[in-house]
N, C-alpha and C positions, 0 to 999 in steps of 0.2 A: 706373585700370587701368595707365596709363603709369608711375605711381609704383611700383606693385607690380612691373612688369617691370624698372624701373630698379633696384629693391632686389634682385631676383633676380639680375640681372647683377652687381651690386655684390658680393653674397655669393659667387657662383661665381668671380668674378675674384680675390677675396681667397683663397678656398680653393685655387684653382689654384696661386697662388704660395706658399701655405703648404706645399702638397704638394711643391713644388720645393725647400723649405727655404732659399730664397734670394730676396732681392729682385732686381728687374731691374737696379738700379744699386747696386753695392756699394762703389764707389770714393768716398772722401770728397771727392776733387777734383771728381767729377761731381756729387755731391749738393750741394756748395758752389756749383757753377755753377747748378744748378737753383734753389736758394734765392735766390741773388743775382739770377737772371733774374726770379723772382717778385717780389722786392722792387723791382727796377728797373721792372718793368711797373706795379706798384701806384703808385709815386710818379710815374711818367710819366703814367698815367691820371688821377691826382689833380690834376695841374697842367694837364691837357688841357682844351681848350674844347669838346670833344665833348659834346653835351647828355646823352647816355646816362650817361657817367661823372659828369657834374655832378650828375645826379639821385641817383645811387647814393651818392656821397660826402656829399651833403647830409644823409643819414640815418645812414650807416654810416661810422665813422672808419677811415682807412687802416690803423691799427694792428690792427683786427679782421681785415682781409684778410691781413695779415702773419702772423696766427695761424692762420686757418682754411685757407688754401690749402696750406700745407705739410702740414697734417693729411690732406689728400686724397692727397698723395703716399704717405703711409704706408698709408692705408685701401685704396688700390688696389694695394698690393704693389710699388710702384715703388721705395721705399726702406725700409730697416729701421733705425729709430733705435737699436736695441740693438747694432747692429754699427757704428754711426757714432760718431766722437769729437767731432763738431761741437758737441753740447750741452755736453760737458765743456769744450771750448775757450771757448765763449761764456760759460758760467757761471763759469769759473775765471779767465779772462783778460779778456774783454770786459766782463763785469758789474762787477768791481771797478774797471776803468778808467773805465767810464761813471759809476760812483758818485763817483769822484774828480773827473771833469770836470763833472758836473752839480752837485756840491756846492761846487765851486771859487768860484762867484759868489754863494753863498747868503748871505742876511742872517739870521744866527741869531736875532737879537732879534725879527725879524718872524715867524720860524717859531714862536717861543714865544707870540706874540700870537694864534696860532690858537685858543688856549683849551683848556678841558678836554673839549670834545665829542669830539675824536678819541680820547681815552682811554676815554671812556664807551662809544663805539661798539666799540672794540676789545674791552673786557671783556665787553660784551654778546655779541659774536661768540664769545668763549671759553665763556661760559655756554651759548650755543646749541649748541656742540659737546658739552659735558659732558652736558646733559640730552637732547640730540637723539639720542644713541646708544641709551640705554635705551628712549626713546619709539619710535624707528624699529624696534627689535627687537620690542617689544610689538605694534606695528602689523602688522609682517610676520608675526609668529606667529599673529595672529588671521586674516590673509588666507590665508597659505600656510605652515603650520607646518613642512612638509618643507624649506622654503628656509632656515630658520634653526635646524635641529636639529643633532644631532651631540653626542658626548660626549667628555670628555677633551680631548686636543690637537686633535681634529676639531671641537670646538665653535665655532660661528660667532662667538660673542661674544668669544672669545679673540683671534681674528683682527681683530675690530673695534677692540680696544684699540690695536693698532698703527696703525690708521687714525686713531683719536683723537689719538695721539701726533703723527702727521704733520700733522693738521689744526689742532692748537693750536700746536705748535712747528715741528718739521721732521724731517729724517732721523735725527738723533741721538736725538730723543725717541721716534721710531718704533722704532728699534733697542732702546731701553731697555724699551719695552713688550713687545717680542718676548722679551727675556730674562726679564722679570718673569712674564708670563702664559703663555709657551711654547706658542703655537699650532703646529700641524703646518706643515711646509714648504708643503704644498699650499694650506692655508687662507691662510697668509701671502702666498703668491704671488698668490692670487686677490684679496686685499685691496690689494695693490700696484696691480693692474690697475684695481680699483674707485677707488682713490685718484686715479690718473691721469685716468680717464674723467670722474668726477664733478667733480673739482677743475678740470679743463680746460674742461669744458662750462660750469661756473659762471663761469670767467674769460671765456668767450665772451660771456655775458650782461652781465658787468660792463663789458667794453669796449664792448659795444653801447650800454650805458647812458650812457657818456661823451658820446656824440653827442646824447643826449636829457637831459643833466643839468639844463638850465634848466627843462624841463617837470617833471622829478622833484622839483626843489627847490620848485617851486610847489605840488606835491602835499604835500610835507612842511611847507610854509610856512616854509622854512628861511631863516635869516639867513646868507647867503654872503659877508658883508662882509669877514671876516678873510681868507678864501681869495682873493677878488678883489683885496684890498689887496696881498697878497703877490705875486700874479701881476702886478698893475699896476706895483708897485715894481720887480720884476725886469725887466719889459719896458722900463720907462723907463731903468733902468740900462744894459741891453743896447743900446738905441738911442743913448744918450749916448756910449758908448765904441765904437760900431760902426765897423768899418773893413774894407776889402778885405784879406783875409788874404794875407800873403806866404808864400813857401816857408819862410822862417825861422819864421813864426808857426805854421804847420802842424806843423813838426817839434818846436817847443817844446811845443805842445799834446799831441802824441802822446808826446813824451818825458816830460812830467809825468804823463800818464795811465798809461803802461805802466811807467815807471821806478818809480813809487810802488806800482803793482800788484806788481812784482817784489819790492819791499821788504816789502809786506804778506805775500806768500807766504813770504819768508824768515822773518819773525817767526812766522807761523802754523805753519810746518813745524817750528819749534823749541819754541814755547810749548805747543802742544797736546799733543805727546808727553811733555813735561816734566810737565805737570799730570796726565796719565794715569798716569804712573809714580809721582809723588809725592803726588798728591791725587786718587785715582780716584773718590772720593765726589762730586767736582764734576761728574761726568758728567751728573748730573741737571739741571744748569744749561747743558748743551751746551758747557762749557768745555774738554772734551777733543776737540772737533770742529775740525779745521783750517779747514773752510768758515766756521764761526762767527767765528773769529779773522780770517780773510781779509776778511770783510764788515765787521767792526768796525774793523780797521786801515785799510781803504780809505776808509771813511766818515770816520774820524778824520783821516787825511791830507788829505782834501778840505776838512774844516772848518778845519784849520790853515792850509791854503793860502788860504782865503777871507779871512784876516786879513793877507795879504801882497800884494805887487804882482802876484803871479800872477793875482789876481782880474781884472786888466785884460784877460787873454786871453779873457775872455768876449766881448769886442768882436770878436775875431778868429774866434769860432765854437767855443769850448770846449764849450758845452752842445750845439751841433749835432753835434759829433763824438761826444759822449757819447750823444746820441740815436741816431746811426747804430749804435753798439754795442748799444743797447737793442733796436732794431728787429731786428737780427740775432739777438739772444737770443730774442726773441719768436718768430721763425721756427723756431728750433730747439726751443723749447718746444712749439709747435704740431705739429711733426713727431712728437712723442711720443704724440700722440693718434690712436687707431685707431677709427674709427666702427663697424667690424664687430665689435669686441670688446664693444661695448655690447649687440649682439644675442646674442653667444655666452655672455655672463655676465649675462643680463638680470635674473635673480632677485636676485642679490646686488647688482647695480647699482641695482635698485629700492630696496633697503634703504639704500644710500648716498644715493640721490635723496631719500628721505623724510627722512633725517638732515639733508641739506643744506637742504631746504625749511624744516625747523624752525629751523635756524640763520638762514636768511634772514628768516623771519617775525619772529623776535625782533628782528633788526636793523631791519626796517621799522617795527615797533611802537615801538621805542625812538627811532628817527629822527623819527617822527611826534610822539612825546611831547616830545622836547627840541628839535624843529625843527632837526635836524642836516642840513647839506648832504649831497648825494649823495656828494661827495668823501670825507667821513668814513666813510660807510657802506661804500663800495667799498674804501677803503684799510684800514679796520678789519677788514673781512671777509678781505681777501687777506693781511693780516699774520698772520692765523690760518691760513687754508687754504693759502696758497702760500708763506709765509715770505719770507725775504730774497731769494730768487731771482725772485719775481714781484711782491711788494708794491711795490717801487720802480717796476716797469714800469707798474702800474696808476696809481700816483701821477703818474708822468711823462706819462701819457696826458692828464692834465688840464693840466699844465704842467711842463716840465723842472725848474723850481726846486722843485717839490714832492716830488721823488724821495726826499730825505732823510727826509721824514715817514714814508714807507713803511718805510724801513730801521729807524728808531727804534722803530716799533711792532712790527716783525718780531722785533727783538732781545728785546723783552719776551715775545713768544710763545715764544722759545727757553727763557727762564727759567721760564715757567709750564707748558710743555708736559708735562713728566713728571708733575708733581703733578696737573694737570687731567685728563690721560689716565688716570692711576691711579684717580682718583675716578670717572671715567666707567666704567672697567673694573669697579670694585666694584659700581656701580649696575647695569650690564648683567648681571653675574653673578647679581645678586639677582632679575632679571626674566626671565632666560633660561629657555626651555621645557625 
């Protein structure tokens, strides 16, 4: 009864502010303050000796709260992520800087020792999206045909192709599917909402699983040796060169992260338009996307720096600074999710949920067969579903040194996104009611 009352209040509260066409807090300065207050409280409570907090963080990682609490701000109409520039700042400035700082100390040879299981899980996730779309469409057509009907541009399957593009690759692949299959604006907008809702809810469960990764690995009977070896080596290296950072150290770390981020932007802003003008056919590989080149160049700069003396700045806290940027990014990603929209678009959301369940089931089956660690399942899935904006976040949740693994897999998703989504679209067209 209490739950129903709470839900009723929740819906009324959201509708109230929708009718006002404006969130309570519209200033990015205020929203930034709210997000930082949330992050500050989370990390204070995580280090607190209060038994209540100790029990919570024993099962739930702090990163999950950094994700879910900002979502409540949006759900209750306190902020509107569509009117905020904070996600753009976090994804375009802080994310590339974090990739540089997290990659700075990486031992590339050790990363390659992780073996082929990461690739197997990634491709399994891709297959899950390709076959999951038509299976979800068939399932929903059997349960509620009116939910997936429509003809011409209003056909649900056309909109779902854009979702497939996003879930295998990213925004560029999503846009490609929009141009190829031409769903109506209404259907396309609905699919964007479903994309955000389902993908972010799945990220919630992935982050929740990080805290239970040992138990999950036991279920898979996984050999986690390679992952543990990389984590151990990086921790040993960090302890060996650890020092109390000086003001000079902090400015050098920030200088490395943000200066190379600026250089990455400079290259991306020139390379992407040049390719678009001179080789537009390469759009299918996301090579006309500025964000693609931004992520590629940032990671490349980080890898180059890992072979220089700059690697020593790990001891002064380079990866910790990178992690700060990551946590802020997570907070802005969480802010994009509105729980009330799940209720408002429940029929189409169910299609997306069925689709995601098929994707997850295939991953679980494959992980069980090849005894893959949970890390490979989580990162392989998010490299598909979330792309370069969230795959390194999930990877870094296990350990900061693992962030580049998420980036490398996400880049492959960009390359495969258009082809995989097109195949998925053809299959969905064949089974559409």
